[in-house]
Residue, then its C-alpha position, 0 to 999 in steps of 0.5 A: m464542594n467537592k471541586i473546590n477541595t479537587k483544586t485545594i488540593v492541586l494546589r497544595i501539592f504544586l505548591a509543595l513539589s515547588f518548595m521541594f524543588l526550590l529546597q534541593a536546588s539550593l541545597t545543591a547550590v550550597t553542595a556545589s559552593g562548598a565543594e568548590s570551598d573546599w577544593d580552593s582551601i585545598v589547591a590553597k595549601a597544596k600551593q604552599e607546600g609548593k611542590l608534589v614528588v612522583s614516582a614513575s618509569h614515565t619516559p623523559a619525553v612525558r615526565q616534561a611534560t607533565t611537569t611543565a602543564f602542571k606546573a602551568a597549571y597551578g603553579i606547584d613543581i612537580e619532582y620526579m624519582g626514578g625514571g627507572k624500572g617500576s620493579e625498581l622504584g617500587r624497592k626505592l619506595l619501599a627501602e625509604r618508609q623503611a628507613g623512616m623517610y616519608l618523601q613521596d606522594v604519588y607513584i605511577g606505574g605497571t599493575t605488578t609491582i603496586l599489586t604484588a610490593l606497594k598495596p601488602a606493604g600497606a603503602l596505599d592510601p585509598l583513591e577515590p575519596m580523593l577525585l573530587l573535581p565533577e569533571v572527574r567524577d563523572k564516570k559518564l566521561w570515562i571508556g566504559g561508564d566507570y572509573l578503571w580500578s585495578d584493585r578490588d579496593k579501589k586504591v589504583i586506578v588506569i591513566l592511560m590506555s590502549p591495545s595490548a600496550g603491557q605486550s606490545i608487538i613491533v617490526n621493523t618496516t624494512m623487514v616485514n612488510p605491511g600486513e605480514i602479521k596479521v595473526y599470532d600463527d604469524f609469528l610461526n612462520p620458519k622465515w622468522k627464525d633467529k630473528i624475533v628478540m622478546n623481553d623476559p618472561t619467565v620474571q612478572g614484566p611485559g614479556l611474562r603479559f605477552v606469554g601468558a596473556g596470549a598463552t592463556k587468552i588468545k592461544s595456548w600453552d602448545f603454541m607458545k611452544e612451537l614461539a620457542k622454536q622460532n629461538p627468538a633472544i629473550n632479556r630484560n634490558q628494555r631500551l635495548q631490545v626495542e633499539w635492537v629491532a630499529r637497528g634491523k638487528y631483528a625482525i620483531g621485538l614481542g613484548m616491548e615496552p609501549n613508552l620506548i616504543t613511541e620515543f623511539i618512532k617520534a625519534g624516527a626509528l624505522i619500526e611499527e607497532v602492530l596488534p594482530e587480528d586475533d588480540h583482544n587484550a587491553s593495559a594500561g603499562p606503566n599507567d598506573l597512579c595510586v596515591i603514597n599514604r603519609a604523602a608528604h605533600p598531601n594536598a598537591a597530591k589530590v591537586f595533581v591526582n584530580w588534574v592527571l584525571s581530567r581532561e586536560g591533564q589526560t590530553v597532556l600525557s596522551l599527547a607525550s605518551g601516545i597513549g591513549s586517555v581512559k575519559t571520552n571526552a579526551s580526543t585521539d586523533h594524535l593516536r597512531p591505529v594501534r593506539r586506539l581502543n575500539p569501541a565495538k570490541k570487546y577487551f580483556i583489562i590484562d591490569h586488575e588484581d583478578y589477574i595479575l595474581k594469578e600472573k605470576g603462576l605462569t611462570v613456571n610454564a613460562k620458565e618451562i617454555f623459555g629459560s633456556l633461551m635467556k641471552 
């Protein structure tokens, strides 16, 4: 009797588990089918909208590559706004909204403008609910095993990143020998006096990234005082700064814009990006993504967000920009070594709200040290 009861119990347990497994598999299939159906519906509506309006400070090469690839993938046009500095694009977007015009869908740019201008103005929608494709939602495929949010409310996400991308250092290869710049202290070599150009660190941007993160995370404010004695030329014209190093007017550029560096190197300029051994910062540069609320083309915006965070979209952007993908399934073979994240190195990611909102306060020290050197 006991044997019969035991067998009966085991059989019942087996049947119950089998039923649960089949039910779960059925629900998973239904969910997957529903998700696929929802995605197809979103894509169909996006195609009816016909286009997407993106505001971005990307270079022409990145804009062209993105436009061509997205059109080929979904038949949807991208209309780019701007191409200037992120602060200018941010002001334009907010001015439109104040005039009652809601023309834009997606903004891609530097963290500072997004977190200090667009987000406080209530211009952003939460981004996580828009992440729909399985590949995009699979956190194992992201560097660090999770989405790289720049803000606490999950409205801004990093799409590309590389070591020190926000405060890139370049040298003229005819003036600086390989290995001459190994650590930050090498900038203080007397031979580099009057031969350094720096992006303005007295306002938020790549120059302040170099000075602020360098002073608080790598060296000190005393180091920056010594650097000021090298009499660096300081202005706000990012293209001119890279051009000056390329032409040999200056040997070293500090706080240079990463997309411009790639553009000049591709054009054959005699410059090289260097990464000091004591630098452990990482940044997205102008590569943070957010969706504008009251979007003109909301479905096209959803499709674009998922595409640009997919392996295909990440590969397109990375190839065109020369900056590394935040996805682990994207190739890095095309990247210069200095642009590849080292998985064994622990980085301080400076594009997070916890740092950015403190950064403005760093301008006080930066102005005191470098203000008189503005040219």
